[in-house]
N, C-alpha and C positions, 0 to 999 in steps of 0.2 A: 694782442692777446694778454690777459692777465693770468699768470700761472696759478694764482691763489684760487681762482674760480674752478680749476680743474684738478686740484690736488687730490681730493678724495677719490675721484673716479679714475685719475691717471697718476698714480704714485711715480715720482721721478727719483732716479738713482744716479749718483755720481760715482764713477770708478776711477781711482788714482793709482797707477802703477808706481811703486815707490822704490827708488834705487839712488842712493847718494843725494837725498833731498833734505838732509838734516836742517840746513839753514833757510830753506824756503817753505817747507810743508806747513808749518804753523800758520803763516800768513795766507796760504792758499785755502786751508781749511776754514779759517776765520771769515774769509770773504764769500764762502758759498751761501747763496740765498737761503733764508729760513724755510721757504716752501719746498725745498728739496727733502724728500722723505728719508733717504738712506745715503750714506757716504761710505764706500768700501775702499779702504786703504790696503793695497796688496803689497806687503813687504817681500821683495824678490831677493831675499838674502843680502840686504844692503849691508856693506861693511862699516858704515858710519853709525851714528846714534839716532837714525830716523825713527826707529821703533819707540824709543823713549819719548821723543817729541810727540808722536802720534798718541801714545798712551796718556800723556799729559792732557792733550786736547780732548780725549775721550771723557775725561773727568768733567768737562764743561759742556760737552755736546753729545747727548745720548744717541744721535743719529749715526755716529761714526762706528764702523766695524773694522777691526784689524784682522787681516788674514795673512798668515806667514807661510812662505814656501820653505820646504825642507831643503831644496836645492834651487839654485838660480836657473830660471827658465826664460829670461828675456822679457821684453815688454809685451810681446804677444802672449806668452805663457801667463803673465800676470793678468792681462786683460781677459783671457779665457776663464781664469779662476774667478775674476770679478763678475764676468757675465753669468757664470753658472750660479754664483751666490745670489745675484739680482733676480735671475729667473726663478730660483727656488723661493725667493721672498715675494714673488708676484709683482715685481716692479714693471711698469708699463714702458717707460723710456729710459735708456741707459746712456749716460754721457761720459765720455772719456776725457779726462783732464790730466795733463802731466803735472807732476809735483814740483817742477822747477820754477814755477811762477811766471812762465812765459805766456800763459793763457788766462785771460781775464774771466772770472766767474760771472761777471756782469753779462757776458754773451750767452749764458746758458738759456735765458728766456727766448731770444731770437733764434737760437739754435734748435730748440725743441718745437717752436711754433709751426713750422711746415709739417712736422710729423703729427702733432695733435690736430692740425687742421686738414689732415689727409692729403697733403700736397707732396709728400715724400716719405720714403721708408727709412732713408739714411741721409744724414746731413753732415758735411765735413767743412772745416775751415779752409779758406783760400786767401793766402797772404799776397797773391799776385794781382788781385782785382784792381786796386788803385795804383797807378804809376808812382804817385808821390810816396806811397808807403814802402816801395822797394828801395828807396834811398837808405833806409836804416838796416837793410839786410846785407850781411857780408857778401862780397862779390863771389866768393867761392861757393857759398850756399846757394846764391842765386843761379849760378851756372849749373851746379849739380842738380838743383830742383828742376830746371828747364829740361835737362837731359832725362831725368827720371820721369818727368811728366809725360813726355812723348813716348817713352817706353811703356808707361802704364796705360796710355790711351790704346795702344795696340793690343796689349795683353788683356785689358779689362773690358774693352768695348765701350767705355764711357769717354767718348771723344771730346765732350764739352767740359769735363772737369780738369782742374789744374791743381798743383801743389799736392801731389799724392802722398807725400810723407808727413803731411800735417796731421798731428795727433789729436786735434780737437774735433771730436765726432759725437754724433748722437744716433741711436738706432731704436726702432720699435721692437718690443719683445716678440711679436708674432713673426717678423721676418728673421730675427736672430735665431728663433727656434728652428727655422728652416735650414740654417747653415750647419755644415759638419765641423763643429768646433774642434774636434780631435785632429782634423786635417789642416787647420789654418796655421800658417807659418808662425813660429813662436818668437822670433827675434825681430831684427830691423825690417824684414820684409812683410811684417804683419799688416800694416795699413794697405799696401799694394795688393797683398793676397786677399784681404777682405773685399776689395773692389771686384776682383775676379770672382770670388764666391757669390757676391751680391748679384753680379750680372747673370751667373748661372741660375740664381733664384729669381731673376727678372725683377729685381727691386729697383725702384726709382731713387736715384742718388742726386742730391742737390748740393751745390757749393754755397757757402755763406761767406761773404767778404769779411775779412778781419785784418786788423793792423798787425804788421810784423813787430814783435817785441823781443828785444835781446838785452840781456844784462851782462854781468861780468862772467857768467858761467861759460864753460867751454863745452861744445858739443862733442859727444863720444862717437858721432856718426862721421866717418871719414869716407869720402867718395872713392878714393884709391883702394881702400880696404874692402869695400862691399860691392864695387862695380861688377866684378866677375860673377859673384853669386846673384846679384840683382839681374844681370843680363841673362843668366841661365834661368832664373825664376820666371822672368817675363816671357822668355821664349817658350818655356814649358807651358805656362798658363795660356799663352796665345794659341798654341797648338791644341790644347784641351778645349778652349772656348770655341774655336772653329769647329772642332770635331763634334762637340756636344750640340752646338747651335744649328749647324748646317748639314750634318750627316746622320746624327742619332735622333735628335728631336724633330728635325724638319729637313725638307729638301726643297730648295727654292732657287731663285736666280743666282744667289751668291754661290750655292753649291755647284751649279752649272758653270759659272764663271771660273771657279777654282779648278774644276775637273778638266775644263778645256784649256784654260790659260796656263796652268802650271806645267803640264806635259809639253805644250808647245814651246814655252819659254826655256825649259830645261833642255829640250832637244835642240833648239836653235843655238843656245849658248854652247852646248857640248859639241855640236857639229861644227859651229864656227871656230871654236877653239882648236879642234882637231885639224881642220883644214888650214888654219893659220899656221900652226906649228909645222904641218906637213909642207906648206909652201915655203916657209922660211928655211927649213932643213934642206929642201931640194933646190932652193934658190930659184923658184919659179913664181910667176904671178897667177893668182887664182882667177878663174874665168868669171865672167859676169853672172852666169847661171849658178855657179857654186856660191858666190856671194849672196845672191838673192835667195837661194835655197836655205842658207843659214839665217839671213836677216828677216825674211818674211815670217817664220815662226816666232821670232823674238818680238816683232812688231805686233802680230796678232795676239800672242800670249800676253804681252804687256797690256793691250787694250782690254782683254778679258779680265785680267787681274785688277786693273784700275776700276773697271765697272763693278766688279765684285766688292772691292774696297769701298767704293762710293755707297753701295747698298748696305754694306756692313755699318758704315757711319750712320746711316739713316735708321738703323735697327736698334737704336738705344731704347731701353725700357721706358715706357711713358705712363703705364697704368699702375697706380699705387696698389701694392699687393696686401699690405698688412690689414686693411679693412676687410679683406675677403678671407683672411686666415685666422680670425679671432676665435672661430669655433673649434680650431684644432686643439689637441691636447696641450695645455699650457706648460706642462712639465717635460715636454720633449727635449731631449739632449741636455738635461740638467744634472745627470749623475756625474760624479767626479771619479775618473779612473784612478787606480792605485798609484800609477806612476806620476800623477799630478797631485798627490796627497798634500793637503795644506792644513794648517792649524788656525782655527777661527777663534778670535778672542772677543 
């Protein structure tokens, strides 16, 4: 696909959350293809001289818009501000690129192709696709991303995607307008929370293979620091997703499997634990009937839950939604609340 052919009917926007990117942002801005209509640089109260570098670039590139936060809101907060600005300017596809130079702007064209060709609503990068590319990824990041990927599969319902913290993404405006931007996580959990919100909106998500690229910069994302909050966030989203999908919106085989399997499993584990402790304290052996009375509910409950899980895996969204949503109000969710006030230059 040649993006030049679709520029007038599909204006493209690039959104760059900017925090401590003074040394890299100029090169990132210079490499963005000329067919991109708007470039939104959202300064998230960066303590370095990033704003001055962006202002200098604005003198040579009229596409650049600088938006400054009054207070630091995190990468998610910066992206929500950028999304709102792009929606207000009637951009069709919004691409997120980090300002640290790790993402090649040359990948914007293949990133937006599935969206413009109505194959996906949301596209994200995947640095795990090619085994050879993983050799350049620091081992601690590789290990952390594997753990986070499996947690995200359970909470989001997108079992085929990987590399959930990858910040190179693209989304169609119609599906973005369906998301509750005020509720999306504002900091490091942003990308994972986006996937959960997209599943609730039944959006089609696609991974795009990309090479892992690391320079001398150090990542501010520390697994030990965010693991607890990520674990809680994924558990909360998993519960919400199951409730929304199988008990509020619909009632199907997954619902039955959960309703039968969970009580059986909990009863079996609880009864078995109680009888085990009772037998140990009284120094007696449990009878065969007692063992079976505790084991059978666990076995049956596990089978019901595994069947429900298998059907949940198969329930990934497959119908691209944005082509059916284009008639909706284009300016839905575009207002900026006072607590997210930003200065646009």
